[in-house]
N, C-alpha and C positions, 0 to 999 in steps of 0.2 A: 593719447599713447598709441604707438604703432601696433598694429596687429600683425606685422611681418617680423620674422626672426632675424635679428641682426648679430653681427660679430660681437661678442660679448654678452649676449642675452643669455639668461637662464632658462631652460626648457625641462619639461617633464617628459621623459622617455618612457612610455607605457606599454608594457606587454600584458600583464594582468595584475590582479590586486596585490599579489605577493612579489611580483618582479617589476619594479619601476624604479626609476632613478632621475634625480635632479641633477643636471650637468650644465656646465657653462660652454656655450658654443664658442670655439676659437678656431679661427680660420686656419686650415692646413692641418688640423688634428682630427682624431678619430675616436668615436665612441666604441668601447669594446665590451662585449658580453659572450656567454656561452651560446647564445643564439645568433651570433654573428656580429658584424662591424657596420657602423654607419659613418659615412664621411660628413663631417660638419659642414663642409663646403656645400653639400647637397641640401642643407637646411637654410643656409643664409639666403635671405630674400623671399624664402616661402612663408605662406601663412601659418600661424599656429592652427592646430587641428589637423595638420596633414598627416596622412598615413605613408610610412616609408617602409621600404624593403630592405632588409639587411643584405649583406653579400652572400649569406646562406639561404636567402629566400623567405626569412621570417618577417612577417608584418608587425611594425610598431606604430603606435600613435605618438604624436609629438605636440604636446599642449603647453600653454603658459601655466606655470605653477600656480595653484590657489593656495590660500593660507593653510588650508588643510593639508595640501601636499607638502608644503614646507614645514609645517609642524610635525608631521609624521617623519619626514626625512631628519629633522633636528633630533627627535626622539631616538631613531635608529642609529644615527651617526654620532651621538653624544660621547665626547671623550672624557667628560667629567661626570662623575656620578651625581645626576640630578634628574629628576622626573619632570617631564614637561606636563603642562596643563592641557589636557586633551580638548580639541575643538567642541565637544559637547558641553563641557564646562565653561570654555571660554565664551561661547554664545550666550550662555545663560548669565555669566557675569556681565556681559554687555547690556542684556536686556534689563535684568533686574537692578543693575547698577545706573541705568538711564545714561549710558556712556555712548556718545555720538559725536557728530561734527561739532568741533569748537569746544568740546569738554577739556578740562585740565584735571589730570588724573595722577595721583601719587601712587607708585607701585614699590612692594619690597616682598621678597628680594627678587632680584633680576634673574638669577638662576641661569638657565640656558638662553634666555631672551625670548623664548617662544610666546609667552603671554604679552610681553612688552611689544613684540612685532604686531599682534592682534589689536592691542590698544591703540598704538600709533596709526595703524591703518583706519581704525574707527573714528579717532578724533580729528583726522585729515590735518591738512596744512594750517588750518586756523586754530587747532587745538594744540595741546601739549601733554607729553607724558614725562613725568619725573621718577626716575627708577632708582633705587637703593640696593646697593650689593656690597656687603661687608668683606667677602672673600676675594683676594686679588685674582686667584686662578679663574673664578667664575666671571668676575668683572671683565677680564681681559678677553675670555672666550665669547662672552655674550656681545662685547664690543665689536669683535671681528664679525660675528654673525649678523649683527644688526646692519653693520655697514655693507655686508655682502647683499643683503636682500632689500635695503631701503636707504633712502638718502640720509635717514636719521636726523633731518633737520628739526623735526618736532619732538626729539627726545633728548632729554638732559639726563645724563648718567651721573650718579653720585657714588663714589668708593666710600661708604660710610655706613656705620650701623644705625639703622632707623631707630633703634632704643634710644639713641642719643638726642633724638628729636627730629621733627619735620621741618625743614627750612621754608616750604611753601605755606601759604595761607590762602583761605577762601577758594579751595579747590572743590571740584565736582564730585570726586570719589577718592577713596583711599582702599587700594586692593592689596591684600596681604596674601603671601604664600610663605609663611614663617614657621618654625617650630614653636614659637611662643607668641601667637598673635594678640593674646590677652595683654601683654606687656605694652602694646601699642595702642590701646584703646583710647587713653587719655590724650596722647599725641595726635591721634586721628580726630578726636573731637576738637581739638584746637585749630586743626588745619582745615577742616571742612566748613563749607557754607551750611547754614541752617537747612534742615530738611533734606541735605544730601546724604550720599551713601558711604557706609562701611561695609566692605566686603572681605571675607577671610575664606581661604581655601585650606582644608586640613584633612590629611589622610585618615586620622584616627578620631574616634567618638570621644576620647578623653580630652583631646585639644578642643573639641566643640564644646563640651561641658564647661571647661574652664574659661572660654571665651564668652559663653552665655552668662556665666556667673559675674565676670568682669563688666559686661555691658549692663546687666541688670543692677549690679551694686552701684555703678555710677549714677543711675537714676536720670540720665541725660540722653537716653536713647529709646526710640520707639520702632514698632514694627519689626522686632527681632524674630528672625526665623532662619531655619536651616533646611536646606534642600540636599537631596541625592539625585543625580541625573544618570539614568541608565540608557544605553543606546543599543539596539539590536537590529542588524541588517537582515532582510529577508532574501532568501535564495529562491529565484524566480525561474522555474524550468516547467515545461508542459506536464501536467498531471503530477508534478512533484514540487509544488511550491510550498515552502515552509521555512521557519526562521533558521538561519545558520546555527550550527553547533556551537560556534565560538561568538562571544559578544563583548562588548566594552562595558562591563558591569561596574563595580566599585573602583573608582580612581580617587575620589576625595569628597568631602562634605562642603557645601558652600553655605556660609552663615552671612546674612545680611542684616543690617540695621539702619535706621535714619536718625540723624542729629536732631535733638529737640531744642526749641528756643527755652530760654530760662524764663521761669514764671508761668502764670496762666491768667485767663480772664473768665 
């Protein structure tokens, strides 16, 4: 992958943690902000990581957008009422769910597509993500977003309620961001390979309790646990280093379980 900015590339134009933008570089057009303008022609052919000066003399950094940058941008610019899964939770889902290159993952619901993008990046070109979304407006918005930031060749989108069943079998993980994940426990069991991972993201503890009850009632799941991930950035300044007063605290609870084989020896 080229480390040079090309016509049509997406870039992160960064001033500070609160003022940054993901923009598509288009020949002949201009980036506008209250701190000045930048001509995209001045970026084309330059390496990512370049520092550029706006017409008003303000210095901006220009980077290749990371998944965190893209997820954050998706959350800020969402036109449909849906919460993104934050990077702190997405990272834990990948590690705890053993999701990596070559994995086949079922996801529901697609929502904004933020987690779908992370999953697709993790499984790579030899893996596959099958994502289910029942709402047409969310399905169409996510489809547009995913095509914007990825080739989407390893993503199959189903406009379907996953409560009707999972089409795929022998998958490595089932990842849920649904209001009623407990209703998918049996479908997930059928779809998963033995010893592989059920993952559920839920904003409220009541959802977690009902999901645990469903998993335990089935008697087909082991290693059931729920985590909450907190993230706090440190403000580093000479003689004044301390935690920032704002932090990403509660976003959701992550419930994990492993599929058991039938019988015992």
